[in-house]
N, C-alpha and C positions, 0 to 999 in steps of 0.2 A: 597399513597406516591406520591410526586411530584418531578420531576427532572428538575433543571434549571441550566443555565450557567450564571455566572456573571463576569464582568470585575474587576480586582484587580489592584490597582495602588500602586507604591512605592516599589515593590519587586525588589531587585537587585541581590540576590544570593539564593542558595538552602536553607540556614538557614532562609531566609525570607519566602519562600514558606512553610517550615516546621512549622514556627510559625503561619502562617495564617491557615494552616490545623489544627493545634492543637487548635487554638482559636475557629474556626467554629465547630470542632468536639465536643467541650465542650458545645455547645448550646443544650439545651433540645429539643428533637424532630428531631434533625439532624441524619439521618441514616448513611450517608456516605458523604465524601467530597474528591475530587481530585483537587489539585492545580497544574496548569501548569505554570511553570516559563517562559518557552519559549514563550507562547502565552499571558502571563499576564492575565489569567482568571482562574476560578474554576468552577467545576461541583458539585452541591450540591443536594443530595437526602434527602428530609425532609418531615415530616408530616405537611401538611399545616393547619391542625386543631390545632396544638400546637405551631408552629413557623411561623413567617412571614419573608419575605425578609428583612424588616427593622431591625429586631432583628439580622439577620445574618450580615447585613452591620454594625450594632453597634458593634458586636463582633470583626469584622475585624478592625474597627476604634480604638477600645480599645487596639488592638495589635500593633497599630502604623502604620496602612496602610489604604488604601481607597478601597471601593467597590461600585459598581453601576450596574444597569441592563446592560446586554450586548446588544449593538445596533445591531439588526439583520434585514435583509431584504432578498430578494431572492438570494442575493449573499453575505451571511453573512460572508463568509470566509475573505472577505476584512477587516472585523473588528477584526478578531482574529489573524491576523498576528502580529509578533513582530513589535513594533513601530519603524520605521526607524528614525535614528538620525535626529533631527530637525536642522534647520539653526542655532538656538541658541546654540545647542550642539557643532556644528562645530566651531562657532565663539569662544565659551569658550575655546575649545581646542587650536585654533590658537593663541588667546591672552595669554594663559598659556605658550605656547612655546615661544612667543615673549618675555615675561618676564623671562622665564627660561634660555634662551641662555646667556644673559649677567650675570645672577646670577651664572650659572654654570661656565662661563669663569672666573669670579672673584674668586669664591670659589675653583675651582679645576683646572683652566687652568695652573697655574704655576707648578702643579704636572706632567703635561704631556708635559711640555716644551714651553707653550705659554707665551710670555712676558706680564707682567702687564704694564699699562701706568705709566709713571714716577711719576705722582702725587699720585699713590697708592703704591709706593715702599718705603721701610724703615719703622722703628718702629713708626715714627710719624704718619704714615697713617693707623695704625691698627684700630683706632676708626672709621675713615672714611669708611674703607672697611666694618666694621660691620654694620654701618648705611646704606650704599648703599645696602648691601645684605638684610637688614631688609625691606627697602623700596621696593626692587624688589620682595620679597617673599609675602608681604602682599596682592598685587593684585591677586597672584596665590591662596592664601588661600581664598580670597573673591570670586573669580570666581568659585572655587570648594567647596563652603560652604555647598552644598547639602550633602556631605559626613559627615560633622560634625552635621548637623541638623538631618539627618536620623540616623546616628550612635549613637548620644547621646540619641535621642528619644527612639530608640529600647533598648538601655542599661538601661534607666530609667524604661522601661516596663518589664525589666528582661528577654529580648529576644534579646541579642546582635547578630549582623549580620556581614557580610563582611564590611559594611560601618563602623561599630564600630571598627574593626581592623584597617582600613585605618585612621579613625579619631584619634584613640589612638596613632598609629605609627607616623603620621605626627605632631600631637599636641605635643607628647613627644619630637620630634626633634626640633620643633619650640620653645617650652618652655625652653628646656635646652639651646638652642642657645640664647634666650632672656636673660637668667641668665648669660651666658658667656659674652654677650654684656655689661651688667651692671658691670660685674667683670672687664672687660677690662678698662672701664671708670674709675672705682675706682682705679685700680692698676696704670693706667697712671697718675691719679691725685696724687698718692703717689710716682710717678716717679720710680716705680718698673717695668721697661720695660720687664725684664725676666718673671716676673709673668704674666704681661699682654700678652706677647707672648704665654705663655702656654695656656691661656684662648682663645687666637686667634685660636689655633689648635682644639678647642672644639666647633667651630661654625658649625652647621649642617643645616643652612638655605637652602643650595642647596639640601640637602637630603629631607627636607620637601617639597620643591617645585618640586623636581624630582619625589618623590613618588606620589604626587597628579596628576602631568602631565602624568606620565606613566600609572597610573591607568585609567585616563580619556581617554588616547589614546587607551588602551586595551579595554575599554568599548565601545568606538566609533567603533573600528574595529569589536568587538564581535557582536554588535548590527547589523551592516551591514551584517555580516556573518549569523547571526540568521535569518535575513529577507530572505535570500536566501533559507533557509530550507523549506519555504512554496512557492517556485516558482511554484511548480506543481499546487497548489491550485490557486495561482494568475493567472496562465495561463487558468485554467478552468473558473474562474470568468470573465475574459476578453472575453470569447467566446460568452456570451450573447449579442446580438445586442442592441444598445441604443434605436432604433426605430423599428416599425413594420408597414407593409402595410396591412390595414384591409378594409373589405367592410362592411359598416353599412348602412342599409336602402337604399341599392343599390348604395351608393356613396363610392368610394375608397378614403381613407385618411391615411396619415402617422401619427402615434401616438407614444408616448413613450411606450417602452415595459412594463413599470410598470402599464400602463393604460389598458392593455389587459384584457378582461373579458372572463370568461368561456362561450363558445358558439359563440364567435366571429369567423368570417370567415377570415382567414389570407391568404394573397397572397404571394407566394414565387417565385421569378424569379431567373434565372441563376446567380450564384455568391452570392446570399443572404444567410445570416445566419438565422436559424430557431429560433424564439423567445420563443416558448412554445411547450409543448407536445400536440399531438392531433391525429386525424385520417384524412387521405386524402379523400376529397370529390370528387375532379375531377382533371384531369391532370396526367402527368407521368414525372418522373424525376430521375436523378441519384444523390444520397445523400451521401456525405462523412461523415461517422460516426466515423472516426479514433480518434477524440478527446475524445470520450466516451468509445469506445470499443477497440481501438488499431488496428482495422481492416483497412489495407491500401487500399483495393479495395472499390470503391463506391458501394452502394446498390441501386438497382432499386426499386422505389416506385410507386405504382399505387393506384387507388381507393380502399379504405378499409384498406390500410396498415397503420401501426402505424408509427408516425414520432416524433422525439425527439428534444428538444431544444438543442442549442449549436452545432448542426450539420449544414452542409453547402450544399446547392443545387448546384452541379457542372454543371448540364445541365438539360434542360427541364423547365417545369412550373407546379406548384402545387397550389391548393387551399385546405386548410384543416380547420377543426373545432378545435378550442382551447379547450382542456379538462383539462389540468393541467397547472397552471400558477404560477409565483412567486416561493414561497418556496415549492410548490408541484411538481415541474418539476423533471425529472430524474436527471438533472444536479445539482439542489439544494440538492437532496437527496444524490447524490454522495459526494458533498462538505461536507454535514453534517456528513456523515459516516467517511470521512477522518479527519474532525475536531475532532470528538469524539474519533477516534482511536489515534490521536495525543495528546488528552487531557488525555487519560487513562494511567495507569502505568503498566509496565511490571513487573512480579515477580522478574526478575533479578535486578531491581532497588531498591528493598526493603532494602538491606543492606546499600546502599548509602544514602537512605532517613533517615535511623536510625542514621547514622553517622553525616549527615548534621544537624540533630536536636540538637546535643550536641557539634558539632565541634568547634564553636566559643568560648563558655565558656572554653573548654579544651585548646584552643590555648592561650587565655588570661591567663589561669593558668600556662601554660608552659612559657609564656613570663615573668610572675612574678617570677617563680622559677628560670629562667635563670638569671634575674637581681640579685636575692639574692645570687645565687651560685657564680656568678662572683665577687660580692662584698665580700662575705665571704671567698673567696680564695685569697683575697688581691689585686685584680685588681682595677684599677682606675674606677671612676664612669662613665666616658665617654665611656669606653670600654664596661662596663656592660650595659649601656643604649643602645649603638649601637647594641649589640647582642639581647637585648629584642625587640627593634624596628624591627630588621631584622626578628625575629620570627613572629611578628604581620603582617608585610606586605608581607612576602613570602607565608603565609598560604592561601590556596585558596579553599573555599567551593564551589565556582562557578563551577569548573571543575567537582566536584562530582555531582552537581545538573544538569549540562547540558549533562553529559555523555549519559544518556538514552533518554531523550525527543528529543534531536536534531536528533539522529539516527532514532527514531521512526517516527518523523515528515517527515524526508526526505524519509524514507523507504515506509511509507504509501502513501506519495505523488507520488513517483515513481510507486507504484502499481496502483494508480488511473489513472496515465498518460497512463498506458498500459492495462487498462481495468480489473485490479485486485483490488477489493475493500476489504480492510482488516478492520474489524469492531472494533477491539480492540488490544491494545498492547499485551495483554495476548495471543490472537490468533496468533499474529505474532511470539511471542516467542515459543509457543507450536509447531507450524508448523516445526520449525527447527529440532526438535527431533523426528519427526514421523518416525516410522520404517516399518509400513504397510500401504498400500493405497488400499482401497476397492472401486471398480468401479461398478456403476450401468451399465447395458448394454444399454437399450433403451434410446436414446437421449444423452448419455454420451460417450460411446464407439462407438455407431453407430449414423447414421444420425437422427434417431427417426421418419423417414417417410418411411414406407414400400413401395416397388415398385414391380410390377409384373416381374418375372424373366423367367418363363417357361410357355408356352401354350402347353398342351399335350392332344390333343383330342384322344378318342378311335378310333380303326381302321375304324369303319363304320361311324364315325362322322367327319365333317369338322371343321376346326378351327373357321370359321365364325359362324357356328351353335353354337359351345361351347361358344364363346365370346358373341354372341347375348343373350343367356339365362343368362349368368353370369352378363352382363351389366344390363339387366332388373331386376334381383333379387337384385343386390348390390347397384343400384343407389339410392333407398330410404333409405338405411341403413346409420348410422352415424359411424359405426365401422371403425377404421383406415385401416384395410385390404380391406374393401368395398370401401373406398375412393381410395385406390391404384388401384383396379380393374376398377373403374369408370374412373379414370384418364387415365389408359392405353387404355381403349376402346375408350374414347373420342379422344385421340391422334391418334389412328389408324383408326378413322372414322368408327367405328362400329355403325350401326343404333340402336337407342334406341327404344325398344318395350315396350308396356304398360304391367304392371303387376297388377293382381287383387288378392284379398284375401291375400295381403302381410302380413306375420307374421315373427317376430323375436323370436328365442328361445335362451334364455340366455345360454352361454357356448357351443352352438352347431352351430347355423347359421341362415339362413333365408329360407323362402319358399313362394310360390305363384303360381298363374296360369298365364302362358305365352303362347299365341297362343293356348289356350285351353288345354295345357298340365300342369299337376301338377309337378312343378319343385322344386328341393331342391338345396341348396348351403351351404356348411359348412364343418365341420371337420369330422374326422373318426367316432366319436361318433354319429353324426347325421345320417351318412350313415348306420351305423350298426343298429341303432334303427329303421330305415325305411327299413331294409332288402336289402340294396344295396351292391352288391359284389364289393370289392375294389381291386386295384392292389396288387400284392404280397407284403408280409411284407418287403422283402429285398429292394424293390424299395422305400417303405415308409421310411425305415431306411436311405437310401441313401440321401433322401431329408433332413432329420434331420442332418445327418453328414456334409452336405454342408451348414448348417445354413438356410435352406429354410423351409417355412411353407406351407404345401400342403392344398389346398381348393378344395373340390370335388363337381361336379355338376351333377345332375341327372334329368331325365324327364320321368314321367310315369313308375317309378321303374327301369329305365335303366341308367347306368352310362354313361354320355356324355364325361367326361374327367376331367383333373386335371389342375388347375392353381397353380403355386408356387409363393410365395411372400417372399421377404427377406428385412430386414432392413440393408442396406449396411453399412459397417464399415466406419467411417470417414477417409479421406485420412491421416490426421495427427495423428490418434490414435496410430498407430504402432510406429511412431517416438517418441511420448510422452511416451509410455509404455517403450520403450527401454531406454529412458533418465532416467526414474524413476528407472529402474533396475540397470542402471549404477551408480546411486546415492546410491545404496545399499538398495533400498526399496523393500519390498515383495509386489508385485502387485497381487491383488485378484479380480476375476470377481464374482460378487454377483448378481444373476438374478433369476427370477421366471420361466424362460424357462426350457424345459426338458434338461436332461444332454447332450444328443448328439448335440443338437442345440447350447447349451452354449459352449461346447468344440470346435465346429466348429468355432464359432465367436472368441473364445479365441485363437485358433490356428492362425487365420488371424492377430490377434493383437499381437501375441508373448507372450501371458499370459499362464503360466503353472498351476496356482492355480485357480481352478474353484469351486464355490459353487452354485449349480443349484437347481431349483424347490423349491425356498424359497418364501413364501407368503410375501407380503409387510409388514404385521405386525410382521413377524418373522425376518426381516432384522436387526432390532436393537439388537435382541438376538445374531445374528451371530457376529455383531461388538463387543458386550459385551464379547463374548467368546474369540475373538482375544485379547481383552484387558486383560482378565483374564490370558492369556498365557504370559503376560508381554510385549506386544507390544503396543506402543503408536500408535494409529490408526487415519488415515484421511479417511473420507467417502466422495466420490464425486458422486453427483447425481443431479437430477433436482430440488430438494428443495420442491417438492409437495408430490409425492408418497413416497419419501424417507425421509420425514421430521423426523420420529422417529429415523431412523438410523443416520441422520445428527446430531440430538440433542445428541444421545448417544456417537458418536465419539469424540475423543479428539479434533479433528478439523473437522468441517463440511464445505465442499466446494460445493456451489451451482453453477452448470455450466449453463450459459445462464440466465442472470438475467432479466427475463421477468415478474416476478410476485412478489407481496408483500410476498407471502409465502416463496419464495426462500430467500429473504433478511431476513425474520424473523427467519427462521430455521437454517441458516448457519452462520458460523464464518467468512468465506471468500466467497465473491460473484464474480464470473467471468462474465464479461459483454458479452463475446462471447461464442458461442457454440463450443469451441475448447479446447481439453484436454491439449494442449501445454501450455495453460495459467495456468493450475494447476501446471505444472512443474515450470513455472515462479514464482508462489506464493511460492513454497517451496524453490526455489533457492534464492528468495528475502529475505525470512525469515532467511535463513542461512547467507546471506551476512549481513543483518542488525544486527543479534545477534553477529556475529563475530566483527562487527564494535563497538557495545556496549561494548563487552568484552575488546577490545583494548582501548576504552575511559576510562573505569573503571580502567583498569590496569595502564594507564598513571596517572589518577587522584590520585589513591592510592599511587603509587610509587613516584610520584612527591612530595607529602606531607610527605611520610615516609622518603625520602632522604633529601628533602629541609629543613624541620624544624630542624632536628639535626645539619645540616651544619650551619644554621642561628644561632642556639643557641650556637654554638662554641664547640660542643662535640668533634670535630676532631682537635680543635686548639692546645691542649697540645701535640698531637701525630704528626700531619702533618702540623701544623701551618696554617690551613685553617680558614680564617675569612671573613665573608660576609658583604659587605657594604649594607645598607638598600636600596640604589638606585637599586642595582642589584636584590635584593629581590623583589622589586616592579615590575621590568621588567619581572622577572621570573613568578610572579603571573599573570601578564597580558597575557604573552605568553601561560600559561597553559590553560586558557579558550579559547583563539584563536585556540590553537592546537586541542582541543576537538571538537569545532564547525567545524573547517576545515576538520578534519578527517571524521566527519559525512557527510560533503558535498561531500566526495568522492563517496558516494552512488548514487549521481546524474549521475555517469558514468555507473551505472548498466544497462545492456542490457537484455531485456526479452528473454526467450528461443525462438530460431528460428531467432533471429536477431543479435546475438553476436558471439563471438569467441567460447564460450562453445558449441553452437549449431553445429558448424562445426565438432567438435570432436565427438558429439553424432551422427550426420548424418553419419559420417564414420563408427561408430559402427553399426548403423542400416544397412548400405549397406553391411557390412561384415556379419551381421546376415542373410540378405536376400540372399547373394551370397552363403552362406554355407547351406541354407535350401533346401527343396525338391521342391521349387517353380521354375517355368519356368519364366525367366526374358525376357520380350519382349520390345525392344527399338522401339518407335513409332515416326514417323514424321508427323507433321501437327496439333497436338492438341494445341488449343489456349485458351480454357476456360472450365468452368465446364460442359457446354453442350457437348463439345467434349468428356469429360471424361465419361459422361453418355452414349453417343453413343457407345464408345469403350467398355464400361462395358457390355451394352446390347448385343453387337455383340459377345463378348467372352462367355458370360453366355448362349447364345443360342446354343453353341456347345455341342455335346454329349461327356460325359466323364469329363466335367468341374466340379470340386468340389467347387472351390472358385476363385474369381477374385478381385484384387485390382489394381486400376489405379491411379498413382501418377503424377499429372500434372507437378509439378516443376521439376521432373526427366525425364519427357516424357517416362515413363515406365509403363508397366503393369506386375503384378505378378500373375501367374496362378498356381493353384494346380489342378492336374488331369492328365488324360492320353489323350492327343490330339496331332495329328501330326502337324508338322511345316507347312505343306501345308494348312491344314484346318485353322490354326491360321492366316496365311497370307491372305487367301481368305476372311475370315470373317472380318478382319480389313480393307482390301481393299474395300470390299462391303460397309462398313460404311463410306468410303471416306477418309481413312488415309493410311499411308504406313509403313510397317515394315522394319526397317533397320537392325535389329539384333535380333536373338533368342538365348538365353543362357540357357542351362539346367544344 
């Protein structure tokens, strides 16, 4: 199967898109087709051995529309946006208004107290008035002839659209007025002025002109509004610089970005935008990635670091190798995801799509019935015709067709703007009804990078001796805990000794010969199998309860000491969890860690539901069990180890979009490693679906109320009668209202940056204040390095079970039994000041 997107021309309403979808679906070999009225394109999945693009284009052409390959490049979004009104469209509207003003003045001015010129007054001027109105309306009809061409063409194809309704309504008004004009001439020729005057009251030239002009005005405004729905994508497209500075054959030269080749060395100076993805070869700089990730703080980049297109070097100088260019860059992939999400259909739109497919024929039927009922009840033909025309021009299939795609496009665009990539409209809709959120621990709830917390040598062993052996054993290992120990030793200037006969034992640890001693480093199992006596069980349990992993080191059969490592919880995780709980979600920690360690981490995050000791392959079964209990479930993980669970969940959310596996396995991809963005995704989903429901309600209610009023259902009871001009105005307004309502989503603020976050933060503070944590107010912290320093200082105190340091609050939250004096001294020794301790 092959999946392609094609441009579609000639669509003006949801009935058009329904007809195109029906025509293409009927082609043998087409598996599925989704037509996007907002972007004027369609996505077709077909068997390329059976059907060709030309046969698809032919089917579209037979339906009365046009189709062609979608022009794409590295910034293809520019081609998929709604076509902005051209200069010709604007001119057509202006000239229509120019002719309409005198037409309306002559036809309706006297009814609202405006005097007619003297040469148009009196019975003798009736024919002159009719001819002037005819002369004025003909240019309006000609300027807006596209409605007649498209409307009649689609009617002849048996697939009438909104253009058909407009064409029939304005043509009926014009045709009957033309008949009345000839009748006036005839009656005046017979000198029957009373009869001529009665026909004078049946001129509806101004209605025909007003209908076409108002519809054109509505379409003009609607198109401009629709263009704004893709502002987020437009902003991303504009991020790519037009030129790049490269070094080829030792010569620096400025070339167009499109000419960059894989392997080129690109030079980036302060203030320059980065044109392609790659790896830093040399230099150091601070890069603003906010456009892609939503992260406001610049990220430091050095040799070996990954660098992305559309980001900006705020300071420093970088040289990097181009590895992904054009359509392969991260920016292009983001744009593609947003485009595909905007092109997809949400399940909530299915009813509107079904109605749109039969809406116009039904309206034409209602108009005919209205005409006949008025005539059969003894009313004059002009009243019957006016009611029928009002039914035709007030009916609006556009509002139904635009209700969902406009909101989806704005919603997914806002998500992309804030580092939340939503892959389909269905995912966006499903996320709003999630009742349970399952969190992976490592890299999702925690930082994902373990760090050494405690150095606990035995009584006859010095810390330096313990660390020296540990460094020698762990430095050759690639295990994450080994990396944590090596980093700690390097930071503390521990000398690295050589290790011989180095061996790694899976599931246990490492061993080797250091300074002639046979040394071991690993978990409890390794020590037990080698006959090493460990600290008492209570002490080991204390490590687990505080979320720490103990690593034991021994030499020549004697225990040297213990190093503990922990994967610290992210600063924002507790805030995000509290926000989810406030939203009514059941938050569950799902991890392979032992029960005590998992519960310790969960306690720090404020999670009460823990499922521990689960193998990666069994995580999907746990998610399936939650679903079996009737809970729509979201799984949040890294998208690699958790891929089966992400696929099983109703909504899979990959946090930290650094790999293709994350994008492939998840429904929603978060560009930052921040759980708060998952809150943003769910809140955005709820806001978008709420907006869609408002749009659909308006579209249905408008037609359910407007059509009966236009048909004159209430005329016998309340005397309500609708002029076709007001019907046309209402029709135009309905579409503008739907698009305008969708644009309100542009005011959506991600979690942590808007009003809602303030309320949640207060809730978190209340949770913290009422817990058993000690709250420490600290002065002097300015960055993440300060946070790390304070964390290490507090974790080094005896009796500390867990520590969380929140930079934006200038606070530390401590669990355990420690005196105020010890806390103050530890923080002061780290270079900071305690201003308040609250228990």
